[in-house]
Structure formats: structure tokens, C-alpha cells
Biopython code that builds the backbone (N, CA, C, O; Angstrom):
import numpy as np
from Bio.PDB.StructureBuilder import StructureBuilder

atoms = [
    (1, "MET", "N", (0.842, -1.171, 0.000)),
    (1, "MET", "CA", (0.000, 0.000, 0.000)),
    (1, "MET", "C", (0.884, 1.231, 0.000)),
    (1, "MET", "O", (1.831, 1.317, 0.782)),
    (2, "SER", "N", (0.595, 2.155, -0.844)),
    (2, "SER", "CA", (1.353, 3.392, -0.908)),
    (2, "SER", "C", (0.633, 4.484, -0.132)),
    (2, "SER", "O", (-0.589, 4.602, -0.210)),
    (3, "LEU", "N", (1.375, 5.272, 0.606)),
    (3, "LEU", "CA", (0.820, 6.398, 1.352)),
    (3, "LEU", "C", (0.689, 7.630, 0.482)),
    (3, "LEU", "O", (-0.010, 8.577, 0.843)),
    (4, "VAL", "N", (1.359, 7.624, -0.668)),
    (4, "VAL", "CA", (1.462, 8.834, -1.482)),
    (4, "VAL", "C", (0.944, 8.617, -2.896)),
    (4, "VAL", "O", (0.873, 7.497, -3.400)),
    (5, "GLN", "N", (0.584, 9.745, -3.517)),
    (5, "GLN", "CA", (0.155, 9.780, -4.907)),
    (5, "GLN", "C", (0.841, 10.963, -5.563)),
    (5, "GLN", "O", (1.270, 11.898, -4.887)),
    (6, "GLY", "N", (0.942, 10.919, -6.868)),
    (6, "GLY", "CA", (1.534, 12.038, -7.594)),
    (6, "GLY", "C", (3.038, 11.919, -7.685)),
    (6, "GLY", "O", (3.583, 10.817, -7.746)),
    (7, "THR", "N", (3.710, 13.069, -7.696)),
    (7, "THR", "CA", (5.154, 13.119, -7.889)),
    (7, "THR", "C", (5.788, 14.103, -6.918)),
    (7, "THR", "O", (5.265, 15.194, -6.690)),
    (8, "PHE", "N", (6.920, 13.703, -6.349)),
    (8, "PHE", "CA", (7.757, 14.570, -5.532)),
    (8, "PHE", "C", (8.889, 15.035, -6.433)),
    (8, "PHE", "O", (9.545, 14.214, -7.073)),
    (9, "SER", "N", (9.130, 16.355, -6.492)),
    (9, "SER", "CA", (10.145, 16.896, -7.397)),
    (9, "SER", "C", (11.113, 17.805, -6.659)),
    (9, "SER", "O", (10.734, 18.588, -5.788)),
    (10, "ILE", "N", (12.387, 17.670, -7.044)),
    (10, "ILE", "CA", (13.476, 18.468, -6.481)),
    (10, "ILE", "C", (14.280, 19.045, -7.642)),
    (10, "ILE", "O", (14.474, 18.386, -8.663)),
    (11, "LYS", "N", (14.749, 20.289, -7.472)),
    (11, "LYS", "CA", (15.629, 20.914, -8.451)),
    (11, "LYS", "C", (17.022, 21.025, -7.851)),
    (11, "LYS", "O", (17.167, 21.438, -6.701)),
    (12, "CYS", "N", (18.044, 20.662, -8.611)),
    (12, "CYS", "CA", (19.436, 20.757, -8.180)),
    (12, "CYS", "C", (19.786, 22.215, -7.883)),
    (12, "CYS", "O", (19.424, 23.115, -8.642)),
    (13, "ASP", "N", (20.495, 22.442, -6.768)),
    (13, "ASP", "CA", (20.872, 23.797, -6.372)),
    (13, "ASP", "C", (22.109, 24.335, -7.098)),
    (13, "ASP", "O", (22.434, 25.515, -6.968)),
    (14, "ASN", "N", (22.793, 23.491, -7.851)),
    (14, "ASN", "CA", (23.959, 23.961, -8.601)),
    (14, "ASN", "C", (23.471, 24.954, -9.660)),
    (14, "ASN", "O", (22.693, 24.594, -10.544)),
    (15, "ASN", "N", (23.939, 26.223, -9.563)),
    (15, "ASN", "CA", (23.463, 27.284, -10.459)),
    (15, "ASN", "C", (23.666, 26.980, -11.935)),
    (15, "ASN", "O", (22.874, 27.417, -12.770)),
    (16, "SER", "N", (24.703, 26.246, -12.265)),
    (16, "SER", "CA", (24.950, 25.935, -13.677)),
    (16, "SER", "C", (24.180, 24.693, -14.128)),
    (16, "SER", "O", (24.238, 24.321, -15.300)),
    (17, "CYS", "N", (23.459, 24.050, -13.202)),
    (17, "CYS", "CA", (22.731, 22.823, -13.542)),
    (17, "CYS", "C", (21.219, 23.048, -13.482)),
    (17, "CYS", "O", (20.579, 23.241, -14.515)),
    (18, "GLY", "N", (20.657, 23.023, -12.293)),
    (18, "GLY", "CA", (19.227, 23.250, -12.125)),
    (18, "GLY", "C", (18.347, 22.112, -12.598)),
    (18, "GLY", "O", (17.146, 22.306, -12.783)),
    (19, "LYS", "N", (18.909, 20.928, -12.800)),
    (19, "LYS", "CA", (18.125, 19.791, -13.281)),
    (19, "LYS", "C", (17.028, 19.419, -12.284)),
    (19, "LYS", "O", (17.236, 19.427, -11.071)),
    (20, "GLN", "N", (15.873, 19.098, -12.823)),
    (20, "GLN", "CA", (14.747, 18.657, -12.004)),
    (20, "GLN", "C", (14.751, 17.132, -11.907)),
    (20, "GLN", "O", (14.882, 16.433, -12.911)),
    (21, "HIS", "N", (14.605, 16.634, -10.687)),
    (21, "HIS", "CA", (14.547, 15.196, -10.419)),
    (21, "HIS", "C", (13.152, 14.869, -9.904)),
    (21, "HIS", "O", (12.699, 15.452, -8.919)),
    (22, "ASN", "N", (12.471, 13.942, -10.565)),
    (22, "ASN", "CA", (11.107, 13.566, -10.217)),
    (22, "ASN", "C", (11.081, 12.164, -9.614)),
    (22, "ASN", "O", (11.752, 11.247, -10.088)),
    (23, "PHE", "N", (10.285, 12.029, -8.558)),
    (23, "PHE", "CA", (10.111, 10.751, -7.887)),
    (23, "PHE", "C", (8.626, 10.397, -7.887)),
    (23, "PHE", "O", (7.897, 10.811, -6.986)),
    (24, "PRO", "N", (8.164, 9.630, -8.893)),
    (24, "PRO", "CA", (6.760, 9.220, -8.920)),
    (24, "PRO", "C", (6.421, 8.385, -7.690)),
    (24, "PRO", "O", (7.293, 7.740, -7.108)),
    (25, "ALA", "N", (5.166, 8.401, -7.305)),
    (25, "ALA", "CA", (4.714, 7.710, -6.091)),
    (25, "ALA", "C", (5.167, 6.250, -6.048)),
    (25, "ALA", "O", (5.511, 5.747, -4.979)),
    (26, "GLU", "N", (5.172, 5.574, -7.171)),
    (26, "GLU", "CA", (5.546, 4.156, -7.167)),
    (26, "GLU", "C", (7.024, 3.943, -6.858)),
    (26, "GLU", "O", (7.430, 2.815, -6.576)),
    (27, "LYS", "N", (7.839, 4.998, -6.906)),
    (27, "LYS", "CA", (9.263, 4.899, -6.572)),
    (27, "LYS", "C", (9.534, 5.272, -5.111)),
    (27, "LYS", "O", (10.643, 5.070, -4.617)),
    (28, "ALA", "N", (8.525, 5.817, -4.418)),
    (28, "ALA", "CA", (8.702, 6.227, -3.020)),
    (28, "ALA", "C", (8.955, 5.007, -2.145)),
    (28, "ALA", "O", (8.398, 3.932, -2.372)),
    (29, "ASN", "N", (9.802, 5.194, -1.144)),
    (29, "ASN", "CA", (10.182, 4.080, -0.281)),
    (29, "ASN", "C", (10.073, 4.503, 1.185)),
    (29, "ASN", "O", (11.081, 4.594, 1.886)),
    (30, "PHE", "N", (8.858, 4.759, 1.640)),
    (30, "PHE", "CA", (8.629, 5.183, 3.019)),
    (30, "PHE", "C", (8.662, 3.973, 3.950)),
    (30, "PHE", "O", (8.105, 2.918, 3.649)),
    (31, "ASP", "N", (9.328, 4.155, 5.080)),
    (31, "ASP", "CA", (9.391, 3.133, 6.120)),
    (31, "ASP", "C", (8.542, 3.579, 7.300)),
    (31, "ASP", "O", (8.507, 4.762, 7.639)),
    (32, "PHE", "N", (7.860, 2.628, 7.920)),
    (32, "PHE", "CA", (7.126, 2.904, 9.146)),
    (32, "PHE", "C", (8.153, 3.145, 10.242)),
    (32, "PHE", "O", (8.994, 2.285, 10.505)),
    (33, "GLU", "N", (8.089, 4.310, 10.884)),
    (33, "GLU", "CA", (9.071, 4.675, 11.904)),
    (33, "GLU", "C", (8.595, 4.368, 13.311)),
    (33, "GLU", "O", (9.404, 4.076, 14.191)),
    (34, "GLY", "N", (7.300, 4.431, 13.530)),
    (34, "GLY", "CA", (6.800, 4.175, 14.874)),
    (34, "GLY", "C", (5.444, 4.799, 15.088)),
    (34, "GLY", "O", (4.855, 5.403, 14.192)),
    (35, "SER", "N", (4.969, 4.633, 16.311)),
    (35, "SER", "CA", (3.636, 5.083, 16.657)),
    (35, "SER", "C", (3.651, 5.608, 18.090)),
    (35, "SER", "O", (4.276, 5.020, 18.973)),
    (36, "ASP", "N", (2.965, 6.706, 18.306)),
    (36, "ASP", "CA", (2.787, 7.260, 19.646)),
    (36, "ASP", "C", (1.301, 7.296, 19.949)),
    (36, "ASP", "O", (0.509, 7.757, 19.128)),
    (37, "GLU", "N", (0.922, 6.818, 21.115)),
    (37, "GLU", "CA", (-0.484, 6.809, 21.507)),
    (37, "GLU", "C", (-0.896, 8.225, 21.901)),
    (37, "GLU", "O", (-0.232, 8.887, 22.698)),
    (38, "ARG", "N", (-2.010, 8.669, 21.321)),
    (38, "ARG", "CA", (-2.556, 9.986, 21.618)),
    (38, "ARG", "C", (-4.034, 9.845, 21.956)),
    (38, "ARG", "O", (-4.561, 8.734, 22.006)),
    (39, "GLN", "N", (-4.686, 10.948, 22.183)),
    (39, "GLN", "CA", (-6.071, 10.943, 22.631)),
    (39, "GLN", "C", (-7.015, 10.211, 21.669)),
    (39, "GLN", "O", (-7.907, 9.492, 22.120)),
    (40, "MET", "N", (-6.837, 10.379, 20.359)),
    (40, "MET", "CA", (-7.718, 9.733, 19.381)),
    (40, "MET", "C", (-7.092, 8.477, 18.777)),
    (40, "MET", "O", (-7.450, 8.079, 17.669)),
    (41, "GLY", "N", (-6.167, 7.858, 19.492)),
    (41, "GLY", "CA", (-5.514, 6.649, 19.002)),
    (41, "GLY", "C", (-4.076, 6.928, 18.610)),
    (41, "GLY", "O", (-3.517, 7.968, 18.959)),
    (42, "PRO", "N", (-3.479, 5.990, 17.879)),
    (42, "PRO", "CA", (-2.058, 6.138, 17.547)),
    (42, "PRO", "C", (-1.804, 7.209, 16.490)),
    (42, "PRO", "O", (-2.611, 7.418, 15.584)),
    (43, "GLU", "N", (-0.668, 7.877, 16.630)),
    (43, "GLU", "CA", (-0.137, 8.749, 15.582)),
    (43, "GLU", "C", (1.028, 7.988, 14.959)),
    (43, "GLU", "O", (2.024, 7.716, 15.630)),
    (44, "ASN", "N", (0.909, 7.647, 13.687)),
    (44, "ASN", "CA", (1.928, 6.866, 12.992)),
    (44, "ASN", "C", (2.848, 7.787, 12.198)),
    (44, "ASN", "O", (2.404, 8.769, 11.604)),
    (45, "SER", "N", (4.122, 7.456, 12.197)),
    (45, "SER", "CA", (5.075, 8.249, 11.416)),
    (45, "SER", "C", (5.801, 7.361, 10.411)),
    (45, "SER", "O", (6.074, 6.188, 10.669)),
    (46, "TYR", "N", (6.104, 7.952, 9.262)),
    (46, "TYR", "CA", (6.763, 7.272, 8.154)),
    (46, "TYR", "C", (7.864, 8.189, 7.635)),
    (46, "TYR", "O", (7.707, 9.410, 7.651)),
    (47, "SER", "N", (8.968, 7.622, 7.177)),
    (47, "SER", "CA", (10.019, 8.460, 6.613)),
    (47, "SER", "C", (10.692, 7.770, 5.432)),
    (47, "SER", "O", (10.695, 6.546, 5.301)),
    (48, "TRP", "N", (11.253, 8.608, 4.590)),
    (48, "TRP", "CA", (12.024, 8.156, 3.433)),
    (48, "TRP", "C", (13.270, 9.027, 3.371)),
    (48, "TRP", "O", (13.180, 10.244, 3.204)),
    (49, "ASN", "N", (14.421, 8.404, 3.506)),
    (49, "ASN", "CA", (15.709, 9.091, 3.403)),
    (49, "ASN", "C", (16.384, 8.621, 2.126)),
    (49, "ASN", "O", (16.432, 7.425, 1.839)),
    (50, "ASN", "N", (16.909, 9.579, 1.357)),
    (50, "ASN", "CA", (17.525, 9.218, 0.082)),
    (50, "ASN", "C", (18.649, 10.201, -0.220)),
    (50, "ASN", "O", (18.562, 11.380, 0.124)),
    (51, "ASN", "N", (19.682, 9.720, -0.850)),
    (51, "ASN", "CA", (20.723, 10.592, -1.391)),
    (51, "ASN", "C", (21.142, 10.042, -2.745)),
    (51, "ASN", "O", (21.167, 8.831, -2.966)),
    (52, "PHE", "N", (21.472, 10.961, -3.644)),
    (52, "PHE", "CA", (21.840, 10.569, -5.002)),
    (52, "PHE", "C", (22.702, 11.670, -5.595)),
    (52, "PHE", "O", (22.725, 12.792, -5.090)),
    (53, "ASN", "N", (23.405, 11.345, -6.658)),
    (53, "ASN", "CA", (24.201, 12.336, -7.371)),
    (53, "ASN", "C", (23.428, 12.826, -8.583)),
    (53, "ASN", "O", (22.904, 12.036, -9.369)),
    (54, "CYS", "N", (23.367, 14.138, -8.718)),
    (54, "CYS", "CA", (22.759, 14.756, -9.892)),
    (54, "CYS", "C", (23.662, 14.491, -11.100)),
    (54, "CYS", "O", (24.809, 14.071, -10.950)),
    (55, "ASP", "N", (23.137, 14.738, -12.274)),
    (55, "ASP", "CA", (23.931, 14.570, -13.490)),
    (55, "ASP", "C", (25.181, 15.456, -13.483)),
    (55, "ASP", "O", (26.183, 15.120, -14.115)),
    (56, "CYS", "N", (25.123, 16.590, -12.766)),
    (56, "CYS", "CA", (26.270, 17.501, -12.697)),
    (56, "CYS", "C", (27.331, 17.007, -11.717)),
    (56, "CYS", "O", (28.425, 17.568, -11.659)),
    (57, "GLY", "N", (27.019, 15.955, -10.941)),
    (57, "GLY", "CA", (27.962, 15.393, -9.991)),
    (57, "GLY", "C", (27.718, 15.820, -8.554)),
    (57, "GLY", "O", (28.260, 15.208, -7.633)),
    (58, "ASP", "N", (26.909, 16.861, -8.339)),
    (58, "ASP", "CA", (26.609, 17.300, -6.979)),
    (58, "ASP", "C", (25.686, 16.298, -6.290)),
    (58, "ASP", "O", (24.823, 15.691, -6.923)),
    (59, "GLU", "N", (25.885, 16.136, -4.981)),
    (59, "GLU", "CA", (25.048, 15.222, -4.206)),
    (59, "GLU", "C", (23.809, 15.951, -3.704)),
    (59, "GLU", "O", (23.881, 17.099, -3.266)),
    (60, "ILE", "N", (22.686, 15.272, -3.773)),
    (60, "ILE", "CA", (21.423, 15.774, -3.241)),
    (60, "ILE", "C", (20.931, 14.755, -2.228)),
    (60, "ILE", "O", (20.922, 13.553, -2.496)),
    (61, "GLU", "N", (20.525, 15.234, -1.072)),
    (61, "GLU", "CA", (20.062, 14.356, -0.001)),
    (61, "GLU", "C", (18.744, 14.911, 0.527)),
    (61, "GLU", "O", (18.580, 16.122, 0.671)),
    (62, "PHE", "N", (17.801, 14.002, 0.815)),
    (62, "PHE", "CA", (16.557, 14.468, 1.414)),
    (62, "PHE", "C", (16.032, 13.492, 2.450)),
    (62, "PHE", "O", (16.313, 12.294, 2.418)),
    (63, "GLU", "N", (15.256, 14.054, 3.374)),
    (63, "GLU", "CA", (14.516, 13.281, 4.360)),
    (63, "GLU", "C", (13.073, 13.767, 4.287)),
    (63, "GLU", "O", (12.793, 14.951, 4.476)),
    (64, "TYR", "N", (12.161, 12.837, 4.010)),
    (64, "TYR", "CA", (10.745, 13.151, 3.806)),
    (64, "TYR", "C", (9.960, 12.405, 4.880)),
    (64, "TYR", "O", (9.948, 11.174, 4.895)),
    (65, "GLY", "N", (9.308, 13.133, 5.772)),
    (65, "GLY", "CA", (8.528, 12.530, 6.844)),
    (65, "GLY", "C", (7.044, 12.804, 6.689)),
    (65, "GLY", "O", (6.642, 13.886, 6.261)),
    (66, "ILE", "N", (6.235, 11.818, 7.038)),
    (66, "ILE", "CA", (4.772, 11.944, 6.981)),
    (66, "ILE", "C", (4.204, 11.424, 8.299)),
    (66, "ILE", "O", (4.658, 10.405, 8.818)),
    (67, "TRP", "N", (3.211, 12.130, 8.833)),
    (67, "TRP", "CA", (2.531, 11.705, 10.052)),
    (67, "TRP", "C", (1.047, 11.526, 9.774)),
    (67, "TRP", "O", (0.421, 12.316, 9.068)),
    (68, "GLU", "N", (0.512, 10.468, 10.349)),
    (68, "GLU", "CA", (-0.891, 10.085, 10.184)),
    (68, "GLU", "C", (-1.545, 10.106, 11.570)),
    (68, "GLU", "O", (-1.138, 9.366, 12.466)),
    (69, "TYR", "N", (-2.560, 10.960, 11.736)),
    (69, "TYR", "CA", (-3.277, 11.007, 13.007)),
    (69, "TYR", "C", (-4.590, 11.743, 12.817)),
    (69, "TYR", "O", (-4.611, 12.846, 12.272)),
    (70, "PRO", "N", (-5.696, 11.135, 13.268)),
    (70, "PRO", "CA", (-5.791, 9.743, 13.714)),
    (70, "PRO", "C", (-5.545, 8.789, 12.553)),
    (70, "PRO", "O", (-5.372, 9.223, 11.414)),
    (71, "VAL", "N", (-5.529, 7.499, 12.838)),
    (71, "VAL", "CA", (-5.260, 6.502, 11.805)),
    (71, "VAL", "C", (-6.214, 6.720, 10.631)),
    (71, "VAL", "O", (-7.425, 6.844, 10.810)),
    (72, "GLY", "N", (-5.644, 6.762, 9.434)),
    (72, "GLY", "CA", (-6.429, 6.946, 8.225)),
    (72, "GLY", "C", (-6.524, 8.385, 7.767)),
    (72, "GLY", "O", (-7.151, 8.669, 6.746)),
    (73, "VAL", "N", (-5.895, 9.326, 8.526)),
    (73, "VAL", "CA", (-5.991, 10.748, 8.185)),
    (73, "VAL", "C", (-4.593, 11.363, 8.142)),
    (73, "VAL", "O", (-3.807, 11.194, 9.074)),
    (74, "PHE", "N", (-4.289, 12.074, 7.065)),
    (74, "PHE", "CA", (-3.024, 12.800, 6.965)),
    (74, "PHE", "C", (-2.998, 13.884, 8.039)),
    (74, "PHE", "O", (-3.952, 14.651, 8.171)),
    (75, "ASN", "N", (-1.904, 13.951, 8.809)),
    (75, "ASN", "CA", (-1.752, 14.962, 9.847)),
    (75, "ASN", "C", (-0.816, 16.075, 9.382)),
    (75, "ASN", "O", (-1.227, 17.232, 9.289)),
    (76, "HIS", "N", (0.442, 15.733, 9.090)),
    (76, "HIS", "CA", (1.382, 16.719, 8.566)),
    (76, "HIS", "C", (2.575, 16.016, 7.926)),
    (76, "HIS", "O", (2.733, 14.799, 8.032)),
    (77, "ASP", "N", (3.411, 16.813, 7.258)),
    (77, "ASP", "CA", (4.616, 16.281, 6.633)),
    (77, "ASP", "C", (5.766, 17.242, 6.859)),
    (77, "ASP", "O", (5.560, 18.382, 7.276)),
    (78, "ASN", "N", (6.965, 16.784, 6.585)),
    (78, "ASN", "CA", (8.156, 17.603, 6.694)),
    (78, "ASN", "C", (9.172, 17.098, 5.674)),
    (78, "ASN", "O", (9.439, 15.900, 5.582)),
    (79, "VAL", "N", (9.730, 18.028, 4.915)),
    (79, "VAL", "CA", (10.738, 17.672, 3.921)),
    (79, "VAL", "C", (11.976, 18.527, 4.161)),
    (79, "VAL", "O", (11.893, 19.754, 4.204)),
    (80, "GLU", "N", (13.117, 17.876, 4.316)),
    (80, "GLU", "CA", (14.399, 18.566, 4.449)),
    (80, "GLU", "C", (15.299, 18.114, 3.313)),
    (80, "GLU", "O", (15.482, 16.918, 3.086)),
    (81, "ILE", "N", (15.862, 19.093, 2.597)),
    (81, "ILE", "CA", (16.678, 18.796, 1.415)),
    (81, "ILE", "C", (18.011, 19.511, 1.533)),
    (81, "ILE", "O", (18.067, 20.686, 1.897)),
    (82, "ASP", "N", (19.080, 18.799, 1.224)),
    (82, "ASP", "CA", (20.415, 19.378, 1.166)),
    (82, "ASP", "C", (20.920, 19.223, -0.266)),
    (82, "ASP", "O", (20.999, 18.107, -0.780)),
    (83, "GLY", "N", (21.259, 20.334, -0.907)),
    (83, "GLY", "CA", (21.769, 20.294, -2.279)),
    (83, "GLY", "C", (20.698, 20.450, -3.332)),
    (83, "GLY", "O", (20.997, 20.406, -4.526)),
    (84, "GLY", "N", (19.460, 20.632, -2.921)),
    (84, "GLY", "CA", (18.359, 20.793, -3.863)),
    (84, "GLY", "C", (17.254, 21.643, -3.267)),
    (84, "GLY", "O", (17.272, 21.967, -2.080)),
    (85, "THR", "N", (16.297, 21.999, -4.098)),
    (85, "THR", "CA", (15.157, 22.797, -3.693)),
    (85, "THR", "C", (13.882, 22.061, -4.069)),
    (85, "THR", "O", (13.748, 21.557, -5.185)),
    (86, "GLU", "N", (12.962, 22.006, -3.144)),
    (86, "GLU", "CA", (11.673, 21.335, -3.385)),
    (86, "GLU", "C", (10.857, 22.103, -4.421)),
    (86, "GLU", "O", (10.744, 23.327, -4.366)),
    (87, "ILE", "N", (10.299, 21.362, -5.353)),
    (87, "ILE", "CA", (9.389, 21.928, -6.343)),
    (87, "ILE", "C", (7.955, 21.505, -6.032)),
    (87, "ILE", "O", (7.030, 22.316, -6.091)),
    (88, "GLN", "N", (7.784, 20.229, -5.701)),
    (88, "GLN", "CA", (6.433, 19.685, -5.484)),
    (88, "GLN", "C", (6.492, 18.522, -4.511)),
    (88, "GLN", "O", (7.420, 17.714, -4.548)),
    (89, "ARG", "N", (5.481, 18.441, -3.628)),
    (89, "ARG", "CA", (5.342, 17.308, -2.701)),
    (89, "ARG", "C", (4.260, 16.365, -3.203)),
    (89, "ARG", "O", (3.470, 16.687, -4.091)),
    (90, "TYR", "N", (4.260, 15.189, -2.597)),
    (90, "TYR", "CA", (3.234, 14.200, -2.901)),
    (90, "TYR", "C", (1.870, 14.639, -2.366)),
    (90, "TYR", "O", (1.775, 15.511, -1.503)),
    (91, "ASP", "N", (0.823, 14.017, -2.896)),
    (91, "ASP", "CA", (-0.506, 14.023, -2.287)),
    (91, "ASP", "C", (-0.560, 12.765, -1.432)),
    (91, "ASP", "O", (0.196, 11.822, -1.665)),
    (92, "TYR", "N", (-1.452, 12.743, -0.440)),
    (92, "TYR", "CA", (-1.471, 11.637, 0.516)),
    (92, "TYR", "C", (-2.787, 10.879, 0.474)),
    (92, "TYR", "O", (-3.852, 11.449, 0.237)),
    (93, "ASP", "N", (-2.680, 9.560, 0.714)),
    (93, "ASP", "CA", (-3.849, 8.681, 0.699)),
    (93, "ASP", "C", (-3.691, 7.646, 1.798)),
    (93, "ASP", "O", (-2.845, 6.757, 1.708)),
    (94, "PHE", "N", (-4.516, 7.765, 2.846)),
    (94, "PHE", "CA", (-4.447, 6.846, 3.980)),
    (94, "PHE", "C", (-5.712, 6.010, 4.094)),
    (94, "PHE", "O", (-6.134, 5.679, 5.202)),
    (95, "HIS", "N", (-6.322, 5.665, 2.970)),
    (95, "HIS", "CA", (-7.586, 4.930, 3.003)),
    (95, "HIS", "C", (-7.442, 3.493, 3.462)),
    (95, "HIS", "O", (-8.387, 2.921, 4.005)),
    (96, "GLU", "N", (-6.282, 2.903, 3.253)),
    (96, "GLU", "CA", (-6.062, 1.515, 3.653)),
    (96, "GLU", "C", (-5.039, 1.466, 4.764)),
    (96, "GLU", "O", (-4.186, 2.346, 4.873)),
    (97, "GLU", "N", (-5.123, 0.445, 5.582)),
    (97, "GLU", "CA", (-4.135, 0.249, 6.641)),
    (97, "GLU", "C", (-2.793, -0.098, 5.996)),
    (97, "GLU", "O", (-2.715, -1.062, 5.235)),
    (98, "PRO", "N", (-1.730, 0.669, 6.285)),
    (98, "PRO", "CA", (-0.426, 0.360, 5.702)),
    (98, "PRO", "C", (0.125, -0.962, 6.203)),
    (98, "PRO", "O", (-0.162, -1.393, 7.320)),
    (99, "GLU", "N", (0.921, -1.595, 5.357)),
    (99, "GLU", "CA", (1.605, -2.814, 5.768)),
    (99, "GLU", "C", (2.772, -2.427, 6.647)),
    (99, "GLU", "O", (3.578, -1.575, 6.272)),
    (100, "ARG", "N", (2.874, -3.043, 7.812)),
    (100, "ARG", "CA", (3.967, -2.717, 8.732)),
    (100, "ARG", "C", (4.727, -3.980, 9.047)),
    (100, "ARG", "O", (4.230, -4.866, 9.742)),
    (101, "GLU", "N", (5.923, -4.054, 8.536)),
    (101, "GLU", "CA", (6.752, -5.241, 8.771)),
    (101, "GLU", "C", (7.275, -5.263, 10.214)),
    (101, "GLU", "O", (7.585, -6.322, 10.759)),
    (102, "ASP", "N", (7.365, -4.080, 10.814)),
    (102, "ASP", "CA", (7.963, -3.977, 12.148)),
    (102, "ASP", "C", (6.997, -4.309, 13.264)),
    (102, "ASP", "O", (7.423, -4.483, 14.405)),
    (103, "ILE", "N", (5.708, -4.402, 12.973)),
    (103, "ILE", "CA", (4.716, -4.636, 14.045)),
    (103, "ILE", "C", (4.381, -6.102, 14.134)),
    (103, "ILE", "O", (3.570, -6.500, 14.970)),
]
sb = StructureBuilder()
sb.init_structure("model")
sb.init_model(0)
sb.init_chain("A")
sb.init_seg("    ")
for serial, (resi, resn, name, xyz) in enumerate(atoms, 1):
    if name == "N":
        sb.init_residue(resn, " ", resi, " ")
    sb.init_atom(name, np.array(xyz, "f"), 0.0, 1.0, " ", f" {name:<3s}", serial, name[0])
structure = sb.get_structure()
């Protein structure tokens, strides 16, 4: 089950490059990070950490976090990028219970 839809896009920060890198939802690799019990049930967190080299040779690294609270509802997200600039984030879909290998 995928938590995301659409495309996440980053632009290389190298002024002479500026290449756009797209990550379609089917390429996303979010891991279940954990759950904290709150008033309306668990708040689940997921993250995807990735680093890669742009065509210009510069390294781009990002950490993309998503929180679900209550279960089945998008709560918030956070994206941190080093070496690139965010162009577009994913849309979120929590209609199905995610598969959790860690539970």
C-alpha cells in the first residue's frame, strides 16, 4: 500500500545545472518509523531518506517525513533537502491500513 500519490520533485541547487529530479509515487520508499499513543488513538510516522548524485555530480540528499493522526488521516509532513530545492510534494492517501513489517 502506498501512502502517497503524484510526484515529488526536487531541483538541483547547482546554479549551472538546475536539473529537475522527479520521484513518482511508485518509486517512493517510506518506512514505518513508529507510533505514539494519543487521545484519538495512535499517531503513525513514516520516513524516506535518500541521497543521489545529480547529473552535474553534486550530491542531493533528502529526508521526507509523513505523520498520520488519527489513523487513516493525513496529519502533517516535513521535507528537508540538502543540495536541492523542493518543487512539489506528494498528495497523501491513507484509506487503507499500511503494511507494517515492524509490528
